[in-house]
C-alpha positions as CSV (number, residue, x, y, z in Angstrom):
1,X,157.1,159.6,364.8
2,X,154.1,160.6,366.8
3,X,150.6,161.3,365.5
4,X,147.4,162.4,367.3
5,X,144.4,160.2,367.1
6,X,140.9,161.2,368.2
7,X,138.3,158.6,369.4
8,X,134.6,159.4,369.4
9,X,132.6,157.1,371.6
10,X,128.8,157.1,372.1
11,X,125.8,154.9,372.9
12,X,123.3,154.5,370.1
13,X,120.1,153.2,371.8
14,X,121.9,150.8,374.3
15,X,124.8,149.7,372.0
16,X,128.3,151.2,372.6
17,X,129.9,152.6,369.4
18,X,133.3,154.2,368.6
19,X,135.2,155.5,365.7
20,X,138.7,156.9,365.3
21,X,139.8,160.1,363.4
22,X,143.2,161.6,362.5
23,X,141.8,165.1,362.4
24,X,140.3,167.0,365.3
25,X,138.1,169.0,363.0
26,X,136.6,165.8,361.5
27,X,136.1,164.4,365.0
28,X,134.3,167.5,366.3
29,X,132.1,167.6,363.2
30,X,131.1,164.0,363.8
31,X,130.3,164.7,367.4
32,X,128.0,167.6,366.3
33,X,126.2,165.2,363.9
34,X,125.7,162.6,366.7
35,X,124.3,165.3,369.0
36,X,121.5,165.9,366.5
37,X,120.4,162.3,366.8
38,X,118.1,161.6,369.7
39,X,119.1,158.0,369.8
40,X,122.8,158.9,370.5
41,X,123.8,159.6,374.1
42,X,126.9,159.8,376.3
43,X,129.1,161.2,373.5
44,X,132.8,161.4,374.3
45,X,135.7,162.8,372.3
46,X,139.1,161.5,373.5
47,X,142.5,162.6,372.2
48,X,145.4,160.1,372.3
49,X,148.9,160.1,371.0
50,X,149.9,157.2,368.8
51,X,153.5,156.3,368.0
52,X,154.6,154.6,364.8
53,X,157.2,151.9,365.0
């Protein structure tokens, strides 16, 4: 069984952060929220395929 996972990564001030989502819509919404914060920079959205054992 395969599932898509979306990783949002960013720097808040100088600290790297990341969070995972199972929904592309939720990940995109989170990216939009981060873009409004002037302390958040270098925001990336990565799509990966996860396999369940």
